[in-house]
KOLTORSE-408447 format. One record per residue: residue in three letters; x, y, z of N, C-alpha, C, O in turn. Coordinates in steps of 0.1 Angstrom, whole numbers, padded with zeros to 4 digits, always signed. Each point is the difference from the previous one (the first is absolute). Last residue first. Layout:
<nodes>
ALAXYZXYZXYZXYZ;...
</nodes>
This chain:
<nodes>
GLU+0012+0076+0339+0013-0004-0005-0002-0014-0007+0010-0005-0005;VAL-0038+0051+0028-0001-0012-0008+0013-0003-0006+0007+0008-0006;ASN-0024+0029+0038+0011-0010+0003-0002-0013-0008+0003-0011+0005;LEU-0029+0053-0006-0006-0012+0005+0010-0011+0003-0003-0010+0006;ALA+0017+0051-0025-0007+0004+0013-0007-0013+0006+0000-0001+0012;GLU+0021-0003-0054+0011+0002+0010-0007+0004+0014+0004-0005+0010;LEU-0032-0001-0047+0006-0013+0004+0011+0002+0010+0001-0008+0010;ASP-0021+0046-0028-0009-0007+0008+0005-0014+0005-0002-0004+0011;ASP+0027+0030-0042+0000+0007+0013-0009-0008+0010+0003-0002+0011;LEU-0004-0012-0055+0013-0004+0006+0001+0007+0013+0006-0006+0010;ILE-0043+0017-0035-0001-0014+0005+0013-0004+0006+0000-0008+0009;MET-0002+0052-0028-0009-0002+0011+0000-0014+0006+0001-0002+0012;ARG+0024+0012-0052+0006+0006+0012-0009-0002+0013+0005-0003+0010;THR-0023-0010-0051+0011-0009+0004+0008+0005+0012+0003-0007+0009;PHE-0038+0034-0028-0005-0012+0007+0011-0009+0004+0000-0006+0012;ALA+0012+0044-0037-0006+0004+0013-0005-0012+0008+0003-0001+0012;LEU+0012-0006-0056+0011+0004+0008-0005+0003+0014+0007-0004+0010;GLY-0040-0004-0042+0007-0013+0004+0012+0003+0009+0003-0007+0009;GLY-0027+0044-0027-0008-0008+0010+0007-0012+0005+0000-0003+0012;GLU+0019+0027-0048+0000+0008+0013-0007-0007+0011+0005+0000+0011;THR-0008-0019-0053+0013-0002+0005+0002+0008+0013+0006-0005+0010;THR-0055-0008-0018+0010+0006-0009+0014-0003+0006+0001-0006+0011;LEU-0045-0025+0001+0008+0011+0003+0009+0005-0011+0004-0009-0009;HIS-0054-0017+0009+0014-0002-0003+0008+0013+0003-0004+0011-0004;ASP-0045-0017+0005+0006-0010+0009+0014-0003-0002+0006-0009+0006;ALA-0034+0042-0031-0008-0002+0012+0007-0009+0010-0002+0001+0012;ASP+0034+0023-0045-0014-0003-0002-0007-0003+0013+0005+0005+0010;ASP+0039+0010-0009-0001+0000-0015-0014-0002-0005-0004+0005-0010;PHE+0022+0016+0059-0006-0011-0007+0001+0003-0015-0002+0011-0005;TYR+0016+0018+0042+0007-0012+0002-0005-0012-0009+0006-0010+0000;GLU-0026+0054+0002+0014+0002-0006+0008-0013+0002+0010-0002-0007;LEU-0054+0008+0027+0001-0006-0014+0013+0002-0007+0003-0007-0010;HIS-0023+0003+0061+0011+0008-0007+0002-0005-0014+0009-0009-0002;ASN-0038-0010+0037-0005+0012-0005+0010+0010-0007-0003+0011-0002;GLN+0015-0055+0020-0012-0002-0007-0007+0013-0005-0008-0001-0010;PHE+0052-0004+0036-0001-0002-0014-0014+0001-0006-0001+0007-0011;VAL+0014-0002+0058+0011+0007-0007-0002+0000-0015+0004+0009-0008;GLU-0033-0033+0038-0003+0014-0002+0011+0008-0007-0003+0010-0006;ASP-0011-0064+0001+0010+0009+0007-0003+0015-0004-0001+0003-0011;HIS-0021-0048-0001-0007+0013+0004+0009+0010+0007-0004+0008+0007;SER+0021-0051-0022-0010+0003-0011-0007+0014+0003-0004+0006-0010;TYR+0042-0033+0032+0000+0014-0003-0010+0005-0009+0000+0011-0006;ASP+0015-0054+0041-0010+0005-0009+0000+0015-0002-0003+0007+0010;LEU+0034-0053+0007-0001+0014+0001-0009+0005-0011+0002-0002-0012;PHE+0013-0046+0040-0009+0006-0011-0001+0015+0002-0005+0004+0011;TRP+0041-0048+0006-0006+0013+0001-0009+0003-0012+0002-0005-0011;VAL+0006-0046+0031+0007+0011-0007-0007+0013+0001-0011+0001+0005;GLY-0001-0049+0009+0010+0006+0008+0008+0011-0007+0013+0001+0002;GLN-0051-0030-0015+0013-0003-0006+0011+0006+0009+0012-0003-0002;ALA-0057+0010+0013+0001-0015-0001+0014-0003-0005+0006-0010+0005;ASP-0018+0055-0005+0001-0005+0014+0003-0015+0000+0008-0005+0008;ALA-0018+0025-0049+0013+0004+0005+0003-0005+0014+0011-0004+0003;PHE-0054-0003-0022+0010-0008-0007+0014+0003+0005+0008-0009+0003;ASP-0043+0035+0013-0001-0013+0006+0011-0009-0006+0006-0008+0006;GLY-0011+0051-0024+0006+0000+0013+0000-0013+0007+0010-0004+0006;VAL-0031+0009-0048+0015+0001-0001+0006+0000+0013+0011-0006+0002;GLU-0058+0006-0002+0005-0012-0006+0015+0000-0001+0007-0010+0003;GLN-0029+0048+0013-0001-0011+0010+0006-0012-0006+0008-0008+0007;ARG-0010+0046-0034+0009+0002+0010+0000-0012+0010+0011-0004+0005;PHE-0043+0004-0039+0013-0001-0006+0011+0001+0011+0008-0009+0001;GLU-0053+0017+0011+0002-0014-0003+0014-0002-0005+0007-0010+0004;THR-0020+0054+0002+0001-0007+0013+0003-0015-0002+0009-0005+0007;ILE-0018+0031-0045+0013+0004+0006+0002-0008+0013+0011-0004+0003;PHE-0053-0001-0023+0010-0006-0008+0014+0003+0006+0008-0010+0001;ALA-0045+0031+0019+0000-0015+0002+0011-0007-0007+0006-0009+0005;GLU-0015+0054-0014+0007-0001+0013+0001-0015+0004+0010-0004+0006;SER-0013+0014-0058-0008+0003+0012+0008-0002+0012+0011-0006+0000;PHE+0007+0023-0048-0001-0012+0008-0008+0003+0013+0003+0010+0006;CYS+0011+0024-0037-0008-0010-0009-0002-0013+0007-0007-0008-0005;ASP+0033+0044+0024-0014+0003+0001-0009-0009-0009-0012-0001+0002;ASN+0060+0000-0003-0005-0006+0012-0015+0002+0001-0007-0009+0006;TYR+0029+0032-0041+0001-0015-0002-0007-0007+0012-0008-0009-0002;GLN+0013+0055+0005-0009-0003-0010-0001-0015-0003-0011-0005-0002;THR+0044+0022+0031-0014+0000+0007-0010-0004-0011-0010-0007+0003;THR+0059-0010-0013-0007+0013+0002-0013-0002+0007-0006-0011+0001;PHE+0048-0022+0009-0010+0003-0011-0006+0013+0003+0001+0006+0011;PRO+0046-0037+0006-0010+0010+0001-0009+0001-0012+0005-0002-0011;THR+0016-0046+0026+0005+0013-0004-0010+0011+0001-0012-0003+0000;THR+0019-0045+0027-0009+0006-0009+0004+0015-0003+0001+0008+0010;VAL+0027-0054+0009-0002+0014-0002-0012+0003-0009+0000-0005-0011;LEU+0031-0035+0042-0011+0002-0009-0003+0015+0000+0000+0006+0011;VAL+0047-0033-0001-0009+0010+0005-0011+0003-0010+0002+0004-0011;PRO+0042-0041+0026-0011+0004-0009-0009+0010+0007-0003-0001+0012;THR+0056-0015-0008-0011+0005+0008-0011+0005-0009+0001+0010-0006;PHE+0040-0051+0003-0004+0013-0004-0012+0005+0009-0006-0008+0007;GLN+0032-0035-0007+0002+0010+0010-0002+0014-0005+0007+0010+0003;GLN-0015-0054-0025+0012+0007-0003+0003+0011+0009+0010+0008-0002;ALA-0049-0034+0008+0011-0010-0002+0013+0007-0003+0011-0005+0004;GLU-0050+0031+0000+0004-0005+0013+0011-0010-0001+0010+0000+0008;CYS-0028+0018-0048+0006+0010+0008+0005-0005+0013+0012+0002+0004;ILE-0037-0031-0030+0013+0002-0007+0008+0011+0008+0012-0002+0003;SER-0057-0004+0009+0008-0012+0004+0014+0001-0005+0010-0003+0007;ILE-0041+0035-0021+0004+0002+0014+0008-0011+0005+0010+0002+0008;ILE-0028-0007-0050+0010+0011+0000+0005+0003+0014+0012+0001+0002;ASP-0047-0032-0007+0013-0006-0005+0011+0011+0000+0011-0003+0003;SER-0056+0016+0006+0006-0008+0012+0014-0006-0004+0009+0000+0008;LEU-0034+0021-0042+0005+0010+0009+0007-0007+0012+0010+0005+0005;ASP-0031-0033-0035+0012+0006-0006+0006+0010+0009+0012+0001+0001;ASN-0053-0019+0012+0010-0009+0001+0014+0005-0006+0010-0002+0006;ILE-0049+0027-0012+0005+0001+0013+0011-0010+0003+0009+0003+0008;VAL-0031-0007-0049+0007+0013+0000+0006+0002+0014+0012+0004+0001;ASP-0040-0041-0007+0012-0002-0007+0009+0012+0001+0012-0001+0001;ALA-0056+0004+0017+0009-0008+0008+0014-0003-0006+0010+0000+0006;LYS-0045+0023-0031+0006+0008+0011+0010-0008+0009+0011+0005+0003;TYR-0041-0015-0043+0015-0003+0000+0007+0007+0011+0012+0000+0001;PRO-0060+0005-0012+0003-0014+0001+0014-0004+0002+0004-0011+0003;ARG-0017+0058-0007-0004-0007+0012+0003-0015+0000+0004-0005+0011;GLY+0004+0040-0047+0010-0007+0007-0004-0008+0013+0008-0007+0006;GLU-0036+0036-0035+0006-0010-0009+0009-0009+0008+0001-0012-0002;GLU-0019+0049+0024-0011-0010-0003+0006-0011-0008-0004-0012+0002;ILE+0033+0047+0007-0004-0007+0012-0010-0010-0002+0001-0012+0004;LEU+0012+0041-0039+0010-0009+0003-0003-0009+0012+0003-0012+0001;ASP-0033+0046-0013+0000-0010-0009+0011-0011+0003-0003-0012-0001;TYR+0002+0052+0026-0011-0009+0004-0001-0012-0010-0003-0011+0004;VAL+0036+0043-0013+0003-0007+0012-0011-0009+0004+0002-0012+0003;ILE-0009+0040-0039+0009-0010-0004+0004-0009+0012+0000-0012+0000;GLU-0026+0051+0007-0008-0010-0007+0009-0012-0004-0004-0012+0001;ALA+0025+0049+0017-0007-0008+0011-0009-0010-0007-0001-0011+0006;ARG+0024+0041-0034+0009-0009+0007-0007-0009+0010+0003-0012+0001;LYS-0028+0046-0022+0004-0011-0010+0009-0010+0007-0001-0012-0002;GLU-0009+0050+0027-0012-0009-0001+0003-0011-0010-0004-0012+0003;ALA+0037+0045+0002-0002-0008+0012-0011-0010-0001+0001-0012+0004;ILE+0004+0044-0038+0011-0010+0000-0001-0009+0012+0001-0013-0002;GLN-0030+0049+0002-0004-0010-0011+0011-0011-0001-0004-0011-0002;ALA+0012+0046+0032-0011-0008+0005-0004-0010-0011-0004-0012+0004;LEU+0035+0044-0015+0006-0009+0009-0011-0010+0005+0003-0012+0002;GLN-0016+0048-0029+0008-0010-0008+0005-0011+0009+0000-0012-0003;GLU-0023+0047+0024-0009-0008-0008+0007-0010-0008-0004-0012-0001;ASP+0028+0044+0025-0006-0009+0009-0010-0010-0007+0000-0012+0003;SER+0041+0031-0031-0011+0006+0007-0006-0010+0009+0002-0012-0002;LEU+0050+0009-0009-0013-0003-0006-0011+0008+0008+0002+0003+0012;GLN+0054-0007-0019-0011+0008+0007-0013-0001-0008-0002+0005-0010;VAL+0051-0034+0016-0011+0003-0008-0011+0007+0008-0005-0004+0010;ALA+0060+0004-0004-0013-0005+0006-0011+0004-0009-0001+0012-0005;ALA+0047-0019-0019-0005+0010+0010-0013-0006+0005-0007-0008-0007;GLU+0055-0013-0019-0015+0001+0002-0003+0011+0010+0008+0003+0009;ASN+0035-0020-0027-0005+0013-0006-0015+0002+0004-0006+0009-0005;GLY+0045-0037+0035-0004+0000-0014-0006+0013-0005+0005+0011+0005;GLU+0013-0032+0039-0010+0011-0001-0006+0000-0014-0011+0004-0002;ALA+0046-0034+0011-0012-0005+0007-0011+0011-0001-0012-0003-0002;ALA+0055+0012-0015-0007-0011-0008-0013-0004+0006-0010-0002-0007;ALA+0037+0032+0030-0006+0007-0011-0007-0010-0009-0010+0003-0006;LEU+0033-0020+0042-0011+0007+0005-0007+0007-0012-0012+0000-0001;SER+0052-0022-0006-0011-0010+0002-0012+0007+0004-0011-0004-0003;SER+0045+0033-0026+0000-0008+0013-0011-0009+0001-0010+0001-0008;ASP+0020+0027-0031+0011+0004+0009+0001-0009+0012+0011-0002+0005;ALA-0028-0014-0056-0005+0008+0012+0011+0002+0009+0010-0007+0000;PRO+0002+0002-0052-0005-0008+0011-0005+0009+0012+0004+0012+0001;GLU-0004+0004-0054+0008-0001+0011-0006-0008+0011-0012+0000+0002;ALA+0001-0010-0054-0002+0010+0010+0009-0002+0012+0007-0010+0001;SER-0009-0018-0040+0007+0012-0003-0002+0011+0010+0006+0010+0000;LYS-0028-0053+0002+0014-0003+0000+0008+0013-0002+0012+0001+0005;LYS-0059+0000-0009+0004-0001+0014+0015-0002+0001+0007+0005+0009;GLU-0026-0005-0051-0001+0013+0005+0005+0000+0015+0007+0009+0004;PHE-0011-0050-0027+0012+0008-0004-0001+0014+0005+0011+0006+0002;TYR-0047-0034+0009+0013-0005+0005+0012+0008-0004+0008+0004+0009;GLU-0052+0006-0025+0002+0004+0014+0013-0005+0005+0007+0008+0008;LYS-0019-0023-0050+0002+0015-0001+0003+0005+0014+0010+0008+0002;PHE-0024-0052-0005+0014+0001-0005+0004+0015-0001+0011+0003+0004;ALA-0056-0013+0007+0009-0005+0011+0015+0002-0004+0008+0005+0008;VAL-0042+0003-0040+0001+0011+0009+0009-0004+0011+0008+0009+0005;ILE-0021-0041-0036+0011+0008-0005+0002+0012+0010+0012+0004+0001;ASN-0037-0052+0001+0000+0013+0008+0013+0008-0004+0009+0001+0008;TYR-0033-0045-0022+0007+0009-0009+0001+0014+0007-0003+0010-0007;ASP-0015-0048+0030-0009+0006-0009+0006+0011-0008-0006+0011-0003;ALA+0025-0042+0038+0001+0015+0000-0010+0006-0009-0001+0013+0001;THR+0014-0060+0011-0013+0005+0006+0000+0015-0002-0009+0006+0006;LEU+0047-0031-0019-0011-0007-0007-0014+0005+0005-0010-0002-0007;ILE+0051+0015+0027-0003+0008-0011-0011-0006-0009-0007+0007-0007;PRO+0028-0028+0046-0012+0008+0002-0004+0009-0011-0011+0005-0001;PHE+0042-0048+0010-0002+0009-0012-0013+0008+0002-0009-0002-0007;LEU+0026-0027+0043+0011+0000-0010-0001+0011-0011+0009+0007-0002;ARG-0043-0010+0037+0013+0000+0006+0011+0001-0010+0009+0008+0001;TYR-0056-0010-0014+0001+0010+0010+0014+0001+0007+0003+0010+0006;LYS-0015-0042-0042-0005+0014-0004+0003+0010+0011+0004+0011-0004;VAL+0010-0056+0011+0006+0005-0012-0005+0014-0003+0008+0009-0004;TYR-0029-0031+0039+0014+0003+0003+0008+0006-0011+0007+0009+0001;ASP-0051-0026-0008+0000+0014+0006+0014+0004+0005+0003+0011-0001;ALA-0008-0054-0017-0004+0009-0010+0000+0015+0005+0006+0009-0006;TYR+0001-0046+0035+0012+0004-0007-0003+0010-0011+0009+0008-0004;THR-0037-0010+0050+0001-0007-0013+0012+0004-0007+0004+0012+0001;PHE-0030-0008+0052+0012+0001-0009-0002-0008-0013-0004-0012+0001;GLY-0025+0024+0041-0004-0004-0013+0011+0001-0011-0003+0003-0011;ILE+0016+0023+0052-0012-0008+0000-0005-0003-0014+0000+0009-0009;ILE+0051-0001+0029-0010+0006-0009-0013-0009+0000+0001-0012-0004;LYS+0042+0003+0026-0007+0010+0007-0012+0006-0008-0007+0008+0006;ASP+0039-0040-0023-0007-0007+0011-0008+0009+0009-0008-0004+0008;LYS+0036+0020-0045-0012-0007-0005-0008-0007+0011-0012+0000+0000;PRO+0041+0044+0011+0003-0013-0006-0013-0007-0003-0010+0003+0006;LEU+0012+0051-0005-0001-0011+0009+0004-0013-0008-0002-0001-0012;PHE+0001+0045-0009+0010+0000+0011-0001-0012+0009+0009-0002+0008;SER-0036+0011-0049+0012+0007-0003+0011+0000+0012+0011+0003-0003;TYR-0057-0023+0003+0010-0007-0009+0013+0007-0001+0010-0007-0002;TYR-0049+0026+0023+0009-0007+0009+0010-0009-0008+0010-0005+0006;SER-0046+0031-0026+0011+0009+0005+0010-0008+0008+0012+0003+0000;TYR-0053-0022-0018+0012+0000-0009+0011+0008+0006+0012-0003-0003;ASN-0056+0000+0023+0009-0011+0003+0013+0000-0008+0010-0004+0005;ARG-0051+0033-0008+0012+0005+0008+0010-0011+0002+0012+0003+0004;SER-0052-0012-0028+0006+0011-0007+0011+0006+0008+0009+0007-0006;GLU-0034-0043+0025+0008-0004-0012+0007+0011-0007+0011-0001-0004;PHE-0042+0011+0039+0012-0006+0005+0010-0004-0011+0012+0002+0000;GLN-0057+0019-0003+0012+0007-0004+0013-0007+0006+0011+0006-0002;ASP-0055-0018+0028+0001+0005-0014+0013+0008-0002+0005+0006+0009;SER-0004-0044+0028-0006+0013-0003+0001+0003-0014+0008-0004-0008;HIS+0009-0035+0035-0013-0001-0007-0005+0013-0007-0008-0001-0008;GLU+0048-0004+0036+0002-0006-0013-0013+0000-0008+0000+0000-0012;GLY-0005+0032+0051+0010-0009-0001+0002-0005-0015-0003+0008-0009;VAL-0025+0026+0048+0006+0000-0013+0011-0009-0001+0011+0001+0006;TYR-0037+0011+0034-0010-0006-0010+0006-0001-0014-0006-0005-0009;PHE+0025+0027+0049-0003-0014+0005-0009-0008-0011-0002-0011+0002;SER+0015+0059-0008+0011-0010-0001-0003-0014+0004+0005-0009-0006;PHE-0031+0054+0003-0004-0012-0008+0010-0012+0001-0002-0010-0006;TYR+0008+0054+0027-0014-0005+0004-0004-0013-0007-0008-0007+0006;SER+0060+0014+0001-0010+0009-0005-0014-0006+0004-0001-0011+0004;VAL+0053+0005+0014-0013-0006+0000-0011+0010-0005-0004+0009+0008;PRO+0063-0018-0009-0012+0008-0001-0013-0008+0000-0001-0011-0006;ILE+0050+0004+0027-0009-0008-0008-0013+0008-0001-0008+0000+0009;PHE+0064+0006+0006-0013+0006+0000-0009-0008-0010+0004-0003-0012;VAL+0042-0009+0040-0007-0003-0013-0014+0006+0002-0009-0006+0006;ILE+0061+0010+0018-0014+0004+0001-0006-0003-0014+0005+0005-0010;CYS+0040-0030+0031-0006+0009-0010-0015+0003+0003-0007-0010+0002;GLY+0039-0021+0021-0006+0012+0007-0006+0010-0010-0006+0010+0004;PRO+0044-0039-0023-0008-0004+0011-0005+0012+0008+0007+0010+0002;SER+0002-0003-0054+0007-0002+0012-0009-0006+0011-0012+0003+0000;LEU+0007-0008-0055-0005+0007+0012+0009-0004+0012+0003-0011+0002;HIS+0001-0008-0046+0004+0014-0001-0004+0008+0012+0004+0011+0002;ASP-0016-0057-0009+0014+0001+0003+0005+0014-0001+0012+0003+0004;GLU-0057-0014-0016+0002+0000+0015+0015+0001+0004+0003+0006+0010;TYR-0029-0007-0054+0009+0010+0003+0004+0000+0015+0006+0009+0005;TYR-0037-0040-0025+0011+0000-0009+0011+0010+0004+0012-0003-0002;GLU-0053-0002+0028+0008-0013-0001+0012+0001-0008+0011-0004+0003;LEU-0041+0040-0003+0007-0001+0012+0009-0012+0001+0011+0000+0005;ILE-0039+0005-0042+0010+0009+0000+0009+0000+0012+0012+0000+0000;ARG-0051-0027-0002+0010-0005-0008+0012+0010-0002+0012-0005+0000;LYS-0050+0018+0026+0007-0011+0006+0011-0005-0009+0011-0003+0005;ASP-0038+0037-0022+0008+0005+0011+0008-0011+0007+0012+0001+0003;TYR-0043-0014-0035+0013+0004-0006+0008+0008+0011+0013-0001-0001;CYS-0055-0014+0014+0006-0012-0006+0013+0003-0006+0009-0008+0000;TYR-0037+0043+0017+0008-0007+0010+0007-0012-0006+0011-0004+0005;ARG-0023+0041-0041-0007-0008+0010+0009-0006+0010+0012+0000-0002;GLN-0011+0046-0033+0006-0012+0005-0008-0007+0011-0005+0007+0008;ALA-0002+0035-0037-0009-0012+0000+0007-0012+0005-0005-0011-0003;GLY+0040+0047-0006-0014+0002-0001-0008-0013-0002+0004-0008-0008;ILE+0042+0006+0034-0004+0002-0014-0015+0002+0000-0007-0006+0008;ALA+0052+0005+0032-0014+0001-0005-0002+0002-0015+0009+0006-0006;PHE+0031-0008+0037-0003-0012-0008-0014+0001-0006-0004-0010-0006;ASN+0044+0044+0027-0015+0000-0002-0003-0012-0010+0003+0002-0012;PHE+0040+0011+0049-0004-0003-0013-0016-0002-0001-0006-0005+0010;CYS+0055+0023+0022-0014-0002-0002-0003-0004-0014+0007+0002-0009;VAL+0032+0010+0050-0001-0006-0014-0014-0005-0001-0005-0008+0008;ALA+0016+0051+0024+0001-0015-0001+0000-0005-0014-0004+0008-0009;ASP-0001+0039+0021+0014-0005+0002+0001-0015-0002+0011-0005-0004;THR-0046+0040-0020+0001-0009+0011+0014-0006+0001+0006-0004-0010;GLY-0022+0032-0026+0004+0008+0012+0001-0008+0012+0004+0005+0011;ALA-0035-0024-0048+0011+0009-0003+0003+0009+0013-0010+0005+0007;TYR-0024-0041-0015+0010-0001+0010+0011+0010-0002+0010+0000+0007;ILE-0065-0011-0016+0011+0006-0007+0012+0003+0010-0002+0008+0009;PHE-0050-0032-0012+0013-0002+0006+0011+0005-0009+0004-0006-0010;ALA-0051+0009-0001+0001+0004+0013+0014-0001+0006+0003+0008+0009;SER-0018-0022-0054+0000+0014+0001+0003+0005+0015+0005+0011+0002;THR-0006-0058-0013+0009+0007-0010+0001+0014+0003+0011+0006+0000;GLY-0043-0032+0023+0014-0001+0006+0010+0007-0009+0010+0005+0004;HIS-0054-0007-0019+0000+0008+0013+0014+0000+0006+0004+0010+0006;SER-0013-0037-0044+0003+0014-0003+0000+0009+0012+0006+0010+0000;ASN+0001-0059+0015-0005+0004-0013+0003+0015-0003+0010+0005+0006;GLY+0020-0041+0027-0012+0007-0002-0004+0004-0014+0008-0003-0010;LEU+0036-0002+0049-0006-0007-0011-0012+0008-0005-0001+0012+0003;ASN+0048+0005+0023-0014-0002-0001-0004-0009-0011+0007+0000-0010;CYS+0039+0014+0045-0006-0002-0013-0015-0001+0001-0006-0001+0011;ILE+0057+0009+0017-0014+0003+0000-0005-0002-0014+0006+0004-0010;GLU+0038-0016+0019-0004+0001+0014-0015+0004+0001-0006-0003+0011;ILE+0043-0023-0047-0011+0009+0002-0005+0000+0014-0002-0011+0006;ASN+0042-0011-0031-0001+0005+0014-0011+0011+0001+0002+0010+0007;ASP+0012-0015-0057+0001-0010+0011-0001+0007+0014+0000+0013+0000;PRO-0025+0003-0049+0012+0000+0009+0001-0011+0010-0010-0007+0002;VAL-0012+0011-0053-0004-0001+0014+0012-0001+0009+0009-0009-0002;ASP-0018+0019-0049+0010+0004+0009-0005+0000+0014+0000+0010+0007;GLN-0026-0022-0045+0013-0003-0006+0011+0004+0010+0012-0004-0002;PHE-0059+0012+0009+0005-0014+0004+0013-0004-0006+0006-0010+0003;LYS-0030+0051-0013+0006+0001+0013+0006-0014+0004+0009+0000+0008;ALA-0036+0006-0047+0014+0005-0002+0007-0001+0013+0012-0003+0000;VAL-0060-0007-0010+0010-0010+0005+0014+0004-0001+0009-0007+0003;GLU-0056+0022-0018+0004+0004+0014+0010-0008+0006+0001-0003+0012;ASN-0024+0004-0058+0001-0012+0008+0004+0003+0015-0002-0009+0008;MET-0004+0044-0041-0011-0008-0002+0000-0012+0010-0010-0004+0005;ASP+0046+0034-0007-0011+0006+0007-0012-0009-0001-0008-0002+0010;GLN+0046-0011-0033+0003-0001+0014-0012+0006+0008-0003-0005+0011;TYR+0002+0008-0059+0000-0014+0005+0001-0001+0015-0008-0008+0006;SER+0012+0050-0026-0014-0005-0002-0001-0014+0006-0009-0004+0006;GLU+0051+0026-0008-0008+0004+0012-0014-0005-0001-0006-0004+0010;THR+0047-0023-0032-0008+0012-0002-0008+0003+0012-0004-0009+0008;HIS+0034-0030-0015+0005+0012+0007-0008+0013-0002+0004+0010+0005;VAL-0014-0053-0026-0001-0002+0014+0006+0011+0008-0002+0001+0012;TYR+0006+0000-0060-0014+0002+0005-0002-0002+0015-0007+0008+0006;LEU+0049-0016-0029-0003+0015+0001-0014+0001+0006-0002+0009+0009;ALA+0016-0052-0018+0008+0005+0011-0003+0015+0002+0000+0005+0011;ASN-0020-0027-0047-0006-0004+0013+0007+0006+0011-0006+0004+0010;LEU+0023+0004-0053-0012+0008+0003-0007-0005+0013-0005+0009+0007;SER+0042-0034-0021+0004+0014+0004-0012+0009+0003+0001+0007+0009;VAL-0008-0051-0025+0005-0001+0014+0004+0014+0004-0002+0004+0012;PHE-0012-0008-0056-0011-0003+0009+0005+0000+0014-0007+0007+0009;LEU+0039-0003-0043-0008+0012+0001-0012-0002+0010-0002+0010+0007;THR+0029-0047-0016+0008+0010+0007-0008+0013+0002+0000+0006+0010;LEU-0019-0040-0036+0000-0004+0014+0008+0011+0008-0004+0003+0011;GLY+0003+0002-0058-0013+0002+0006+0000-0003+0014-0007+0007+0008;ILE+0046-0016-0031-0002+0014+0001-0013+0003+0006-0001+0009+0009;ILE+0010-0053-0017+0009+0004+0010-0002+0015+0002-0001+0005+0012;ILE-0022-0025-0048-0005-0004+0013+0008+0005+0012-0006+0005+0010;PHE+0021+0003-0054-0012+0008+0003-0006-0004+0013-0004+0009+0008;LEU+0040-0034-0023+0005+0013+0004-0012+0009+0003+0001+0008+0010;LEU-0010-0051-0026+0006-0001+0013+0004+0014+0005-0002+0004+0012;SER-0011-0008-0057-0012-0001+0009+0004-0001+0015-0006+0007+0008;LYS+0040-0007-0041-0007+0013+0000-0012+0000+0010-0002+0010+0007;ILE+0026-0050-0014+0008+0010+0007-0007+0013+0002+0000+0007+0010;PHE-0020-0039-0037-0001-0004+0014+0008+0009+0008-0005+0005+0011;TYR+0006+0001-0057-0013+0003+0005-0001-0003+0015-0006+0008+0007;LYS+0045-0020-0030-0001+0014+0002-0013+0005+0006-0001+0008+0008;MET+0005-0053-0021+0009+0002+0012-0001+0015+0003-0001+0004+0012;
</nodes>
């Protein structure tokens, strides 16, 4: 009997320690940065402006200083299939008339559930979406990624160190200060930037070739997003974010023309706006706005967000 009680006590202590460590782990900066999902813990109500999208959307839309209620739903490597599911799940948080920016990158029409690395990114959604919104949902992954993500931590002791250091630090003074962060624009040589751009362009071409057989499915997901917006009286706006000249130079004039024509035709057929800032003169030759060849810094994101909101007002988009 004593052995049973002793064993039970060890089990209870072990489970308590495990659950406590798990709770600490999900609050570490390493975990939240890795999954890009910390922001979904506090999605506001009555959102007036928001965006979906991949890393181009993550970096381009920074709403600090904006009077409206805004939210950035983008996650790195996010596909339209998850943009759709996120919009469905959070639609009650959006106000009627909400502007919904939908980024369209050069590869967007070709990247869906079939794509390489889809499975490696799919786990992120377990932490904030319900099971009926998760593609290929399994209870085993639910336990690992939703209930006890510490099981996937690989003994990340550094994460716990960062957590306690952060807890002892002073909080940021304002939302604008938090948005600005500590990053500075990356100043690369022309040669370095050209090399980065070339590598990114190679990936884009690979994604397009791989995704051609699935293109119709991807476009259907985008059409579904627009249908949701129309049903809920939101205003969808397709957007191509700014890129550097070095990045754009990796694509032929024929490629850019075809891209613009295809997205423009799709937008016309759907009756929505398409705003293309890929070659915008304010950005493409100003490297201080870019973190690399095709992603804006915080400074660039703030400038672009102000620009596109001003443009919407000028165009009388409601």
